[in-house]
PDB file of N, CA, C, O and CB in Angstrom:
ATOM      1  N   UNK A   1     -16.723   0.699   8.536  1.00  0.00           N
ATOM      2  CA  UNK A   1     -15.696   1.436   7.811  1.00  0.00           C
ATOM      3  C   UNK A   1     -15.451   0.684   6.626  1.00  0.00           C
ATOM      4  O   UNK A   1     -15.379  -0.536   6.768  1.00  0.00           O
ATOM      5  CB  UNK A   1     -14.419   1.656   8.594  1.00  0.00           C
ATOM      6  N   UNK A   2     -15.291   1.224   5.343  1.00  0.00           N
ATOM      7  CA  UNK A   2     -14.979   0.604   4.276  1.00  0.00           C
ATOM      8  C   UNK A   2     -13.454   0.280   4.022  1.00  0.00           C
ATOM      9  O   UNK A   2     -12.603   0.938   4.620  1.00  0.00           O
ATOM     10  CB  UNK A   2     -15.517   1.330   3.314  1.00  0.00           C
ATOM     11  N   UNK A   3     -13.136  -0.615   3.240  1.00  0.00           N
ATOM     12  CA  UNK A   3     -11.831  -0.988   3.174  1.00  0.00           C
ATOM     13  C   UNK A   3     -10.851   0.266   2.618  1.00  0.00           C
ATOM     14  O   UNK A   3      -9.669   0.363   2.947  1.00  0.00           O
ATOM     15  CB  UNK A   3     -11.789  -2.263   2.270  1.00  0.00           C
ATOM     16  N   UNK A   4     -11.415   1.037   1.883  1.00  0.00           N
ATOM     17  CA  UNK A   4     -10.672   2.370   1.455  1.00  0.00           C
ATOM     18  C   UNK A   4     -10.412   3.135   2.723  1.00  0.00           C
ATOM     19  O   UNK A   4      -9.262   3.452   3.028  1.00  0.00           O
ATOM     20  CB  UNK A   4     -11.567   3.327   0.398  1.00  0.00           C
ATOM     21  N   UNK A   5     -11.302   3.396   3.363  1.00  0.00           N
ATOM     22  CA  UNK A   5     -11.255   4.333   4.677  1.00  0.00           C
ATOM     23  C   UNK A   5     -10.309   3.727   5.547  1.00  0.00           C
ATOM     24  O   UNK A   5      -9.468   4.468   6.057  1.00  0.00           O
ATOM     25  CB  UNK A   5     -12.679   4.492   5.486  1.00  0.00           C
ATOM     26  N   UNK A   6     -10.293   2.313   5.851  1.00  0.00           N
ATOM     27  CA  UNK A   6      -9.274   1.810   6.603  1.00  0.00           C
ATOM     28  C   UNK A   6      -8.002   1.874   5.961  1.00  0.00           C
ATOM     29  O   UNK A   6      -7.053   2.249   6.650  1.00  0.00           O
ATOM     30  CB  UNK A   6      -9.544   0.551   6.965  1.00  0.00           C
ATOM     31  N   UNK A   7      -7.819   1.588   4.810  1.00  0.00           N
ATOM     32  CA  UNK A   7      -6.482   1.718   4.244  1.00  0.00           C
ATOM     33  C   UNK A   7      -5.906   3.175   4.275  1.00  0.00           C
ATOM     34  O   UNK A   7      -4.691   3.283   4.435  1.00  0.00           O
ATOM     35  CB  UNK A   7      -6.517   1.219   2.815  1.00  0.00           C
ATOM     36  N   UNK A   8      -6.577   4.171   4.152  1.00  0.00           N
ATOM     37  CA  UNK A   8      -6.258   5.468   4.367  1.00  0.00           C
ATOM     38  C   UNK A   8      -5.809   5.742   5.618  1.00  0.00           C
ATOM     39  O   UNK A   8      -4.844   6.502   5.709  1.00  0.00           O
ATOM     40  CB  UNK A   8      -7.231   6.233   4.101  1.00  0.00           C
ATOM     41  N   UNK A   9      -6.371   5.218   6.763  1.00  0.00           N
ATOM     42  CA  UNK A   9      -5.880   5.440   7.949  1.00  0.00           C
ATOM     43  C   UNK A   9      -4.609   4.677   8.324  1.00  0.00           C
ATOM     44  O   UNK A   9      -3.866   5.048   9.233  1.00  0.00           O
ATOM     45  CB  UNK A   9      -6.864   5.207   8.802  1.00  0.00           C
ATOM     46  N   UNK A  10      -4.399   3.579   7.568  1.00  0.00           N
ATOM     47  CA  UNK A  10      -3.067   2.958   7.774  1.00  0.00           C
ATOM     48  C   UNK A  10      -1.921   3.804   6.954  1.00  0.00           C
ATOM     49  O   UNK A  10      -0.759   3.944   7.336  1.00  0.00           O
ATOM     50  CB  UNK A  10      -3.125   1.373   7.263  1.00  0.00           C
ATOM     51  N   UNK A  11      -2.408   4.262   5.923  1.00  0.00           N
ATOM     52  CA  UNK A  11      -1.400   5.059   4.940  1.00  0.00           C
ATOM     53  C   UNK A  11      -0.806   6.366   5.785  1.00  0.00           C
ATOM     54  O   UNK A  11       0.366   6.738   5.743  1.00  0.00           O
ATOM     55  CB  UNK A  11      -2.290   5.641   3.432  1.00  0.00           C
ATOM     56  N   UNK A  12      -1.905   6.996   6.583  1.00  0.00           N
ATOM     57  CA  UNK A  12      -1.424   8.122   7.395  1.00  0.00           C
ATOM     58  C   UNK A  12      -0.399   7.722   8.484  1.00  0.00           C
ATOM     59  O   UNK A  12       0.354   8.571   8.962  1.00  0.00           O
ATOM     60  CB  UNK A  12      -2.610   8.799   8.052  1.00  0.00           C
ATOM     61  N   UNK A  13      -0.368   6.302   8.914  1.00  0.00           N
ATOM     62  CA  UNK A  13       0.589   5.962   9.834  1.00  0.00           C
ATOM     63  C   UNK A  13       1.999   5.752   9.328  1.00  0.00           C
ATOM     64  O   UNK A  13       2.988   5.905  10.045  1.00  0.00           O
ATOM     65  CB  UNK A  13       0.158   4.844  10.469  1.00  0.00           C
ATOM     66  N   UNK A  14       2.041   5.412   8.125  1.00  0.00           N
ATOM     67  CA  UNK A  14       3.350   5.183   7.429  1.00  0.00           C
ATOM     68  C   UNK A  14       3.183   4.328   6.227  1.00  0.00           C
ATOM     69  O   UNK A  14       2.126   4.297   5.596  1.00  0.00           O
ATOM     70  CB  UNK A  14       4.371   4.530   8.358  1.00  0.00           C
ATOM     71  N   UNK A  15       4.303   3.590   5.895  1.00  0.00           N
ATOM     72  CA  UNK A  15       4.214   2.604   4.839  1.00  0.00           C
ATOM     73  C   UNK A  15       3.383   1.459   4.820  1.00  0.00           C
ATOM     74  O   UNK A  15       3.431   0.756   5.830  1.00  0.00           O
ATOM     75  CB  UNK A  15       5.306   2.152   4.668  1.00  0.00           C
ATOM     76  N   UNK A  16       2.631   1.111   3.901  1.00  0.00           N
ATOM     77  CA  UNK A  16       1.709  -0.186   3.957  1.00  0.00           C
ATOM     78  C   UNK A  16       2.199  -0.881   2.741  1.00  0.00           C
ATOM     79  O   UNK A  16       2.418  -0.303   1.676  1.00  0.00           O
ATOM     80  CB  UNK A  16      -0.022   0.091   3.901  1.00  0.00           C
ATOM     81  N   UNK A  17       2.361  -2.144   2.951  1.00  0.00           N
ATOM     82  CA  UNK A  17       2.620  -3.187   1.883  1.00  0.00           C
ATOM     83  C   UNK A  17       1.467  -4.201   1.901  1.00  0.00           C
ATOM     84  O   UNK A  17       0.646  -4.337   2.807  1.00  0.00           O
ATOM     85  CB  UNK A  17       4.032  -3.946   2.120  1.00  0.00           C
ATOM     86  N   UNK A  18       1.543  -4.915   0.714  1.00  0.00           N
ATOM     87  CA  UNK A  18       0.333  -5.807   0.493  1.00  0.00           C
ATOM     88  C   UNK A  18       0.239  -6.814   1.506  1.00  0.00           C
ATOM     89  O   UNK A  18      -0.919  -7.150   1.750  1.00  0.00           O
ATOM     90  CB  UNK A  18       0.352  -6.496  -0.841  1.00  0.00           C
ATOM     91  N   UNK A  19       1.137  -7.391   2.165  1.00  0.00           N
ATOM     92  CA  UNK A  19       0.970  -8.505   3.279  1.00  0.00           C
ATOM     93  C   UNK A  19       0.237  -7.712   4.404  1.00  0.00           C
ATOM     94  O   UNK A  19      -0.830  -8.163   4.819  1.00  0.00           O
ATOM     95  CB  UNK A  19       2.517  -9.200   3.857  1.00  0.00           C
ATOM     96  N   UNK A  20       0.670  -6.725   4.846  1.00  0.00           N
ATOM     97  CA  UNK A  20       0.069  -5.985   6.015  1.00  0.00           C
ATOM     98  C   UNK A  20      -1.408  -5.595   5.667  1.00  0.00           C
ATOM     99  O   UNK A  20      -2.300  -5.658   6.513  1.00  0.00           O
ATOM    100  CB  UNK A  20       0.942  -4.648   6.367  1.00  0.00           C
ATOM    101  N   UNK A  21      -1.630  -5.170   4.317  1.00  0.00           N
ATOM    102  CA  UNK A  21      -2.971  -4.769   3.945  1.00  0.00           C
ATOM    103  C   UNK A  21      -3.846  -6.167   4.035  1.00  0.00           C
ATOM    104  O   UNK A  21      -4.990  -6.089   4.484  1.00  0.00           O
ATOM    105  CB  UNK A  21      -2.978  -4.046   2.387  1.00  0.00           C
ATOM    106  N   UNK A  22      -3.399  -7.258   3.676  1.00  0.00           N
ATOM    107  CA  UNK A  22      -4.155  -8.448   3.742  1.00  0.00           C
ATOM    108  C   UNK A  22      -4.353  -8.754   5.155  1.00  0.00           C
ATOM    109  O   UNK A  22      -5.508  -9.000   5.502  1.00  0.00           O
ATOM    110  CB  UNK A  22      -3.508  -9.574   3.017  1.00  0.00           C
ATOM    111  N   UNK A  23      -3.463  -8.780   5.996  1.00  0.00           N
ATOM    112  CA  UNK A  23      -3.513  -9.162   7.410  1.00  0.00           C
ATOM    113  C   UNK A  23      -4.521  -8.159   8.314  1.00  0.00           C
ATOM    114  O   UNK A  23      -5.321  -8.579   9.151  1.00  0.00           O
ATOM    115  CB  UNK A  23      -1.968  -9.116   7.979  1.00  0.00           C
ATOM    116  N   UNK A  24      -4.329  -6.858   7.992  1.00  0.00           N
ATOM    117  CA  UNK A  24      -5.161  -5.899   8.730  1.00  0.00           C
ATOM    118  C   UNK A  24      -6.587  -5.513   8.042  1.00  0.00           C
ATOM    119  O   UNK A  24      -7.515  -5.112   8.745  1.00  0.00           O
ATOM    120  CB  UNK A  24      -4.311  -4.615   8.911  1.00  0.00           C
ATOM    121  N   UNK A  25      -6.702  -5.644   6.749  1.00  0.00           N
ATOM    122  CA  UNK A  25      -7.714  -5.234   6.015  1.00  0.00           C
ATOM    123  C   UNK A  25      -8.571  -6.420   5.396  1.00  0.00           C
ATOM    124  O   UNK A  25      -9.793  -6.401   5.251  1.00  0.00           O
ATOM    125  CB  UNK A  25      -7.171  -4.360   5.028  1.00  0.00           C
ATOM    126  N   UNK A  26      -7.785  -7.364   5.088  1.00  0.00           N
ATOM    127  CA  UNK A  26      -8.406  -8.515   4.226  1.00  0.00           C
ATOM    128  C   UNK A  26      -8.576  -8.332   2.869  1.00  0.00           C
ATOM    129  O   UNK A  26      -9.519  -8.884   2.301  1.00  0.00           O
ATOM    130  CB  UNK A  26      -9.669  -8.861   4.651  1.00  0.00           C
ATOM    131  N   UNK A  27      -7.651  -7.506   2.162  1.00  0.00           N
ATOM    132  CA  UNK A  27      -7.706  -7.181   0.851  1.00  0.00           C
ATOM    133  C   UNK A  27      -6.504  -7.754   0.107  1.00  0.00           C
ATOM    134  O   UNK A  27      -5.349  -7.539   0.476  1.00  0.00           O
ATOM    135  CB  UNK A  27      -7.809  -5.744   0.719  1.00  0.00           C
ATOM    136  N   UNK A  28      -6.823  -8.495  -0.961  1.00  0.00           N
ATOM    137  CA  UNK A  28      -5.644  -8.859  -1.813  1.00  0.00           C
ATOM    138  C   UNK A  28      -5.328  -7.944  -2.880  1.00  0.00           C
ATOM    139  O   UNK A  28      -4.326  -8.162  -3.561  1.00  0.00           O
ATOM    140  CB  UNK A  28      -5.826 -10.137  -2.414  1.00  0.00           C
ATOM    141  N   UNK A  29      -6.123  -6.864  -3.129  1.00  0.00           N
ATOM    142  CA  UNK A  29      -6.126  -6.035  -4.118  1.00  0.00           C
ATOM    143  C   UNK A  29      -5.690  -4.532  -3.691  1.00  0.00           C
ATOM    144  O   UNK A  29      -6.301  -3.490  -3.927  1.00  0.00           O
ATOM    145  CB  UNK A  29      -7.436  -6.126  -4.696  1.00  0.00           C
ATOM    146  N   UNK A  30      -4.476  -4.705  -3.003  1.00  0.00           N
ATOM    147  CA  UNK A  30      -4.049  -3.305  -2.434  1.00  0.00           C
ATOM    148  C   UNK A  30      -3.768  -2.078  -3.613  1.00  0.00           C
ATOM    149  O   UNK A  30      -3.979  -0.875  -3.455  1.00  0.00           O
ATOM    150  CB  UNK A  30      -2.589  -3.560  -1.548  1.00  0.00           C
ATOM    151  N   UNK A  31      -3.237  -2.741  -4.818  1.00  0.00           N
ATOM    152  CA  UNK A  31      -2.930  -1.670  -5.834  1.00  0.00           C
ATOM    153  C   UNK A  31      -4.242  -1.194  -6.366  1.00  0.00           C
ATOM    154  O   UNK A  31      -4.254  -0.076  -6.880  1.00  0.00           O
ATOM    155  CB  UNK A  31      -1.995  -2.191  -7.028  1.00  0.00           C
ATOM    156  N   UNK A  32      -5.386  -1.908  -6.315  1.00  0.00           N
ATOM    157  CA  UNK A  32      -6.573  -1.502  -6.745  1.00  0.00           C
ATOM    158  C   UNK A  32      -7.362  -0.382  -5.820  1.00  0.00           C
ATOM    159  O   UNK A  32      -8.067   0.558  -6.188  1.00  0.00           O
ATOM    160  CB  UNK A  32      -7.320  -2.715  -6.900  1.00  0.00           C
ATOM    161  N   UNK A  33      -7.053  -0.744  -4.701  1.00  0.00           N
ATOM    162  CA  UNK A  33      -7.718   0.188  -3.591  1.00  0.00           C
ATOM    163  C   UNK A  33      -6.987   1.427  -3.660  1.00  0.00           C
ATOM    164  O   UNK A  33      -7.621   2.477  -3.566  1.00  0.00           O
ATOM    165  CB  UNK A  33      -7.653  -0.398  -2.048  1.00  0.00           C
ATOM    166  N   UNK A  34      -5.608   1.448  -3.825  1.00  0.00           N
ATOM    167  CA  UNK A  34      -4.773   2.565  -3.850  1.00  0.00           C
ATOM    168  C   UNK A  34      -5.148   3.429  -5.062  1.00  0.00           C
ATOM    169  O   UNK A  34      -5.215   4.654  -4.964  1.00  0.00           O
ATOM    170  CB  UNK A  34      -3.321   2.137  -3.874  1.00  0.00           C
ATOM    171  N   UNK A  35      -5.391   2.770  -6.212  1.00  0.00           N
ATOM    172  CA  UNK A  35      -5.851   3.481  -7.486  1.00  0.00           C
ATOM    173  C   UNK A  35      -7.182   4.289  -7.181  1.00  0.00           C
ATOM    174  O   UNK A  35      -7.326   5.438  -7.600  1.00  0.00           O
ATOM    175  CB  UNK A  35      -6.119   2.377  -8.710  1.00  0.00           C
ATOM    176  N   UNK A  36      -8.112   3.660  -6.458  1.00  0.00           N
ATOM    177  CA  UNK A  36      -9.359   4.311  -6.065  1.00  0.00           C
ATOM    178  C   UNK A  36      -9.147   5.404  -5.142  1.00  0.00           C
ATOM    179  O   UNK A  36      -9.822   6.431  -5.207  1.00  0.00           O
ATOM    180  CB  UNK A  36     -10.283   3.372  -5.466  1.00  0.00           C
ATOM    181  N   UNK A  37      -8.168   5.211  -4.224  1.00  0.00           N
ATOM    182  CA  UNK A  37      -7.838   6.344  -3.348  1.00  0.00           C
ATOM    183  C   UNK A  37      -7.292   7.661  -3.957  1.00  0.00           C
ATOM    184  O   UNK A  37      -7.536   8.803  -3.567  1.00  0.00           O
ATOM    185  CB  UNK A  37      -6.871   5.879  -2.415  1.00  0.00           C
ATOM    186  N   UNK A  38      -6.513   7.281  -4.976  1.00  0.00           N
ATOM    187  CA  UNK A  38      -5.867   8.441  -5.666  1.00  0.00           C
ATOM    188  C   UNK A  38      -6.953   9.092  -6.601  1.00  0.00           C
ATOM    189  O   UNK A  38      -6.866  10.287  -6.883  1.00  0.00           O
ATOM    190  CB  UNK A  38      -4.542   7.958  -6.531  1.00  0.00           C
ATOM    191  N   UNK A  39      -7.973   8.309  -7.080  1.00  0.00           N
ATOM    192  CA  UNK A  39      -8.931   8.825  -7.810  1.00  0.00           C
ATOM    193  C   UNK A  39      -9.831   9.756  -7.142  1.00  0.00           C
ATOM    194  O   UNK A  39     -10.416  10.638  -7.769  1.00  0.00           O
ATOM    195  CB  UNK A  39      -9.585   7.859  -8.337  1.00  0.00           C
ATOM    196  N   UNK A  40      -9.971   9.563  -5.743  1.00  0.00           N
ATOM    197  CA  UNK A  40     -10.591  10.408  -4.825  1.00  0.00           C
ATOM    198  C   UNK A  40      -9.957  11.676  -4.534  1.00  0.00           C
ATOM    199  O   UNK A  40     -10.486  12.488  -3.774  1.00  0.00           O
ATOM    200  CB  UNK A  40     -10.752   9.757  -3.691  1.00  0.00           C
ATOM    201  N   UNK A  41      -8.760  11.897  -5.149  1.00  0.00           N
ATOM    202  CA  UNK A  41      -7.984  13.084  -4.867  1.00  0.00           C
ATOM    203  C   UNK A  41      -6.899  13.067  -3.849  1.00  0.00           C
ATOM    204  O   UNK A  41      -6.249  14.086  -3.617  1.00  0.00           O
ATOM    205  CB  UNK A  41      -8.837  14.051  -4.500  1.00  0.00           C
ATOM    206  N   UNK A  42      -6.672  11.881  -3.201  1.00  0.00           N
ATOM    207  CA  UNK A  42      -5.667  11.734  -2.332  1.00  0.00           C
ATOM    208  C   UNK A  42      -4.320  11.442  -2.754  1.00  0.00           C
ATOM    209  O   UNK A  42      -4.169  10.446  -3.462  1.00  0.00           O
ATOM    210  CB  UNK A  42      -6.009  10.880  -1.555  1.00  0.00           C
ATOM    211  N   UNK A  43      -3.277  12.162  -2.431  1.00  0.00           N
ATOM    212  CA  UNK A  43      -2.007  11.780  -3.054  1.00  0.00           C
ATOM    213  C   UNK A  43      -1.360  10.793  -2.278  1.00  0.00           C
ATOM    214  O   UNK A  43      -1.115  10.896  -1.076  1.00  0.00           O
ATOM    215  CB  UNK A  43      -1.104  12.906  -3.241  1.00  0.00           C
ATOM    216  N   UNK A  44      -1.076   9.769  -3.056  1.00  0.00           N
ATOM    217  CA  UNK A  44      -0.283   8.583  -2.452  1.00  0.00           C
ATOM    218  C   UNK A  44       1.103   8.396  -3.161  1.00  0.00           C
ATOM    219  O   UNK A  44       1.196   8.401  -4.389  1.00  0.00           O
ATOM    220  CB  UNK A  44      -1.137   7.195  -2.597  1.00  0.00           C
ATOM    221  N   UNK A  45       2.114   8.242  -2.369  1.00  0.00           N
ATOM    222  CA  UNK A  45       3.501   8.017  -2.892  1.00  0.00           C
ATOM    223  C   UNK A  45       3.729   6.409  -2.761  1.00  0.00           C
ATOM    224  O   UNK A  45       3.160   5.686  -1.942  1.00  0.00           O
ATOM    225  CB  UNK A  45       4.672   8.935  -1.989  1.00  0.00           C
ATOM    226  N   UNK A  46       4.589   6.038  -3.644  1.00  0.00           N
ATOM    227  CA  UNK A  46       4.764   4.528  -3.603  1.00  0.00           C
ATOM    228  C   UNK A  46       6.483   4.374  -3.723  1.00  0.00           C
ATOM    229  O   UNK A  46       7.192   5.287  -4.143  1.00  0.00           O
ATOM    230  CB  UNK A  46       3.825   3.700  -5.013  1.00  0.00           C
ATOM    231  N   UNK A  47       6.927   3.233  -3.335  1.00  0.00           N
ATOM    232  CA  UNK A  47       8.399   2.977  -3.522  1.00  0.00           C
ATOM    233  C   UNK A  47       8.478   1.368  -3.650  1.00  0.00           C
ATOM    234  O   UNK A  47       7.743   0.588  -3.044  1.00  0.00           O
ATOM    235  CB  UNK A  47       9.348   3.602  -2.191  1.00  0.00           C
ATOM    236  N   UNK A  48       9.419   1.048  -4.474  1.00  0.00           N
ATOM    237  CA  UNK A  48       9.834  -0.370  -4.792  1.00  0.00           C
ATOM    238  C   UNK A  48      10.846  -1.029  -3.545  1.00  0.00           C
ATOM    239  O   UNK A  48      11.905  -0.502  -3.205  1.00  0.00           O
ATOM    240  CB  UNK A  48      10.677  -0.330  -6.324  1.00  0.00           C
ATOM    241  N   UNK A  49      10.385  -2.061  -3.053  1.00  0.00           N
ATOM    242  CA  UNK A  49      11.147  -2.673  -2.128  1.00  0.00           C
ATOM    243  C   UNK A  49      11.952  -3.864  -2.550  1.00  0.00           C
ATOM    244  O   UNK A  49      11.293  -4.883  -2.761  1.00  0.00           O
ATOM    245  CB  UNK A  49      10.350  -2.998  -1.132  1.00  0.00           C
ATOM    246  N   UNK A  50      13.140  -3.929  -2.700  1.00  0.00           N
ATOM    247  CA  UNK A  50      13.858  -5.236  -2.939  1.00  0.00           C
ATOM    248  C   UNK A  50      13.700  -6.278  -2.120  1.00  0.00           C
ATOM    249  O   UNK A  50      13.707  -6.045  -0.911  1.00  0.00           O
ATOM    250  CB  UNK A  50      15.120  -5.094  -2.961  1.00  0.00           C
ATOM    251  N   UNK A  51      13.530  -7.602  -2.574  1.00  0.00           N
ATOM    252  CA  UNK A  51      13.370  -8.683  -1.714  1.00  0.00           C
ATOM    253  C   UNK A  51      13.961  -9.893  -2.476  1.00  0.00           C
ATOM    254  O   UNK A  51      13.827  -9.982  -3.697  1.00  0.00           O
ATOM    255  CB  UNK A  51      11.873  -8.868  -1.298  1.00  0.00           C
ATOM    256  N   UNK A  52      14.558 -10.742  -1.809  1.00  0.00           N
ATOM    257  CA  UNK A  52      14.948 -12.145  -2.348  1.00  0.00           C
ATOM    258  C   UNK A  52      13.824 -13.173  -1.998  1.00  0.00           C
ATOM    259  O   UNK A  52      13.335 -13.291  -0.875  1.00  0.00           O
ATOM    260  CB  UNK A  52      16.385 -12.659  -1.691  1.00  0.00           C
ATOM    261  N   UNK A  53      13.509 -13.833  -2.995  1.00  0.00           N
ATOM    262  CA  UNK A  53      12.420 -14.857  -2.807  1.00  0.00           C
ATOM    263  C   UNK A  53      13.108 -16.027  -2.220  1.00  0.00           C
ATOM    264  O   UNK A  53      14.326 -16.068  -2.047  1.00  0.00           O
ATOM    265  CB  UNK A  53      11.652 -15.255  -4.171  1.00  0.00           C
ATOM    266  N   UNK A  54      12.179 -17.099  -1.882  1.00  0.00           N
ATOM    267  CA  UNK A  54      12.805 -18.260  -1.228  1.00  0.00           C
ATOM    268  C   UNK A  54      13.461 -18.986  -2.341  1.00  0.00           C
ATOM    269  O   UNK A  54      14.266 -19.848  -1.987  1.00  0.00           O
ATOM    270  CB  UNK A  54      11.777 -19.182  -0.433  1.00  0.00           C
ATOM    271  N   UNK A  55      13.297 -18.829  -3.522  1.00  0.00           N
ATOM    272  CA  UNK A  55      14.091 -19.371  -4.601  1.00  0.00           C
ATOM    273  C   UNK A  55      15.367 -18.695  -4.948  1.00  0.00           C
ATOM    274  O   UNK A  55      16.029 -19.093  -5.907  1.00  0.00           O
ATOM    275  CB  UNK A  55      13.317 -19.404  -5.743  1.00  0.00           C
ATOM    276  N   UNK A  56      15.764 -17.638  -4.178  1.00  0.00           N
ATOM    277  CA  UNK A  56      16.906 -16.726  -4.537  1.00  0.00           C
ATOM    278  C   UNK A  56      16.754 -15.814  -5.492  1.00  0.00           C
ATOM    279  O   UNK A  56      17.752 -15.183  -5.841  1.00  0.00           O
ATOM    280  CB  UNK A  56      17.954 -17.368  -4.914  1.00  0.00           C
ATOM    281  N   UNK A  57      15.519 -15.562  -6.092  1.00  0.00           N
ATOM    282  CA  UNK A  57      15.442 -14.617  -6.957  1.00  0.00           C
ATOM    283  C   UNK A  57      15.246 -13.212  -6.423  1.00  0.00           C
ATOM    284  O   UNK A  57      14.623 -12.974  -5.388  1.00  0.00           O
ATOM    285  CB  UNK A  57      14.501 -14.963  -7.781  1.00  0.00           C
ATOM    286  N   UNK A  58      15.764 -12.378  -7.122  1.00  0.00           N
ATOM    287  CA  UNK A  58      15.728 -10.827  -6.633  1.00  0.00           C
ATOM    288  C   UNK A  58      14.332 -10.398  -7.240  1.00  0.00           C
ATOM    289  O   UNK A  58      14.114 -10.536  -8.444  1.00  0.00           O
ATOM    290  CB  UNK A  58      17.133  -9.767  -7.280  1.00  0.00           C
ATOM    291  N   UNK A  59      13.395  -9.876  -6.373  1.00  0.00           N
ATOM    292  CA  UNK A  59      12.000  -9.297  -6.866  1.00  0.00           C
ATOM    293  C   UNK A  59      11.926  -8.128  -6.080  1.00  0.00           C
ATOM    294  O   UNK A  59      12.750  -7.797  -5.227  1.00  0.00           O
ATOM    295  CB  UNK A  59      10.646 -10.262  -6.646  1.00  0.00           C
ATOM    296  N   UNK A  60      10.703  -7.395  -6.465  1.00  0.00           N
ATOM    297  CA  UNK A  60      10.327  -6.162  -5.806  1.00  0.00           C
ATOM    298  C   UNK A  60       8.800  -6.236  -5.603  1.00  0.00           C
ATOM    299  O   UNK A  60       8.013  -6.903  -6.276  1.00  0.00           O
ATOM    300  CB  UNK A  60      10.766  -4.879  -6.654  1.00  0.00           C
ATOM    301  N   UNK A  61       8.501  -5.375  -4.479  1.00  0.00           N
ATOM    302  CA  UNK A  61       7.147  -5.300  -4.112  1.00  0.00           C
ATOM    303  C   UNK A  61       6.841  -3.766  -3.832  1.00  0.00           C
ATOM    304  O   UNK A  61       7.792  -3.049  -3.519  1.00  0.00           O
ATOM    305  CB  UNK A  61       6.860  -6.241  -2.857  1.00  0.00           C
ATOM    306  N   UNK A  62       5.650  -3.257  -3.922  1.00  0.00           N
ATOM    307  CA  UNK A  62       5.539  -1.833  -3.579  1.00  0.00           C
ATOM    308  C   UNK A  62       4.864  -1.645  -2.295  1.00  0.00           C
ATOM    309  O   UNK A  62       3.950  -2.369  -1.899  1.00  0.00           O
ATOM    310  CB  UNK A  62       4.814  -1.074  -4.626  1.00  0.00           C
ATOM    311  N   UNK A  63       5.381  -0.578  -1.615  1.00  0.00           N
ATOM    312  CA  UNK A  63       4.826   0.026  -0.443  1.00  0.00           C
ATOM    313  C   UNK A  63       4.307   1.444  -0.845  1.00  0.00           C
ATOM    314  O   UNK A  63       4.815   2.130  -1.732  1.00  0.00           O
ATOM    315  CB  UNK A  63       5.902   0.088   0.716  1.00  0.00           C
ATOM    316  N   UNK A  64       3.213   1.804  -0.067  1.00  0.00           N
ATOM    317  CA  UNK A  64       2.524   2.969  -0.154  1.00  0.00           C
ATOM    318  C   UNK A  64       2.375   3.814   1.179  1.00  0.00           C
ATOM    319  O   UNK A  64       2.428   3.282   2.288  1.00  0.00           O
ATOM    320  CB  UNK A  64       1.265   2.631  -0.688  1.00  0.00           C
ATOM    321  N   UNK A  65       2.181   5.189   0.983  1.00  0.00           N
ATOM    322  CA  UNK A  65       1.834   5.983   1.867  1.00  0.00           C
ATOM    323  C   UNK A  65       1.356   7.411   1.402  1.00  0.00           C
ATOM    324  O   UNK A  65       1.464   7.827   0.249  1.00  0.00           O
ATOM    325  CB  UNK A  65       2.846   6.001   2.689  1.00  0.00           C
ATOM    326  N   UNK A  66       0.817   8.100   2.457  1.00  0.00           N
ATOM    327  CA  UNK A  66       0.035   9.433   2.086  1.00  0.00           C
ATOM    328  C   UNK A  66       1.166  10.243   1.804  1.00  0.00           C
ATOM    329  O   UNK A  66       2.124  10.198   2.576  1.00  0.00           O
ATOM    330  CB  UNK A  66      -0.976  10.124   3.275  1.00  0.00           C
ATOM    331  N   UNK A  67       1.188  11.041   0.720  1.00  0.00           N
ATOM    332  CA  UNK A  67       2.425  11.933   0.364  1.00  0.00           C
ATOM    333  C   UNK A  67       2.153  13.046   1.142  1.00  0.00           C
ATOM    334  O   UNK A  67       1.100  13.683   1.129  1.00  0.00           O
ATOM    335  CB  UNK A  67       2.641  12.343  -1.203  1.00  0.00           C
ATOM    336  N   UNK A  68       3.277  13.293   1.921  1.00  0.00           N
ATOM    337  CA  UNK A  68       3.532  14.551   2.838  1.00  0.00           C
ATOM    338  C   UNK A  68       3.632  15.956   2.055  1.00  0.00           C
ATOM    339  O   UNK A  68       4.445  16.133   1.148  1.00  0.00           O
ATOM    340  CB  UNK A  68       4.948  14.337   3.646  1.00  0.00           C
ATOM    341  N   UNK A  69       2.775  16.881   2.473  1.00  0.00           N
ATOM    342  CA  UNK A  69       2.782  18.184   1.896  1.00  0.00           C
ATOM    343  C   UNK A  69       4.271  18.823   2.249  1.00  0.00           C
ATOM    344  O   UNK A  69       4.774  18.713   3.367  1.00  0.00           O
ATOM    345  CB  UNK A  69       1.497  19.080   2.504  1.00  0.00           C
ATOM    346  N   UNK A  70       4.787  19.381   1.345  1.00  0.00           N
ATOM    347  CA  UNK A  70       5.999  20.183   1.588  1.00  0.00           C
ATOM    348  C   UNK A  70       5.809  21.700   1.814  1.00  0.00           C
ATOM    349  O   UNK A  70       6.786  22.420   2.022  1.00  0.00           O
ATOM    350  CB  UNK A  70       6.899  20.004   0.444  1.00  0.00           C
TER     351      UNK A  70
END
């Protein structure tokens, strides 16, 4: 199974963040894989998640999932 195929399966289960993608798929380039998945015609939504770093700085990271049809 390709990384993209495995990521698509994870996206179907719910939100996927870069850490989970690294642990489960072994990719450090989740945003690149998402771009490739979108180019193949699959609609992926994203959200910014606020996080406070270990240095006390407020930062964000993105999570992704397959966009649900309405």
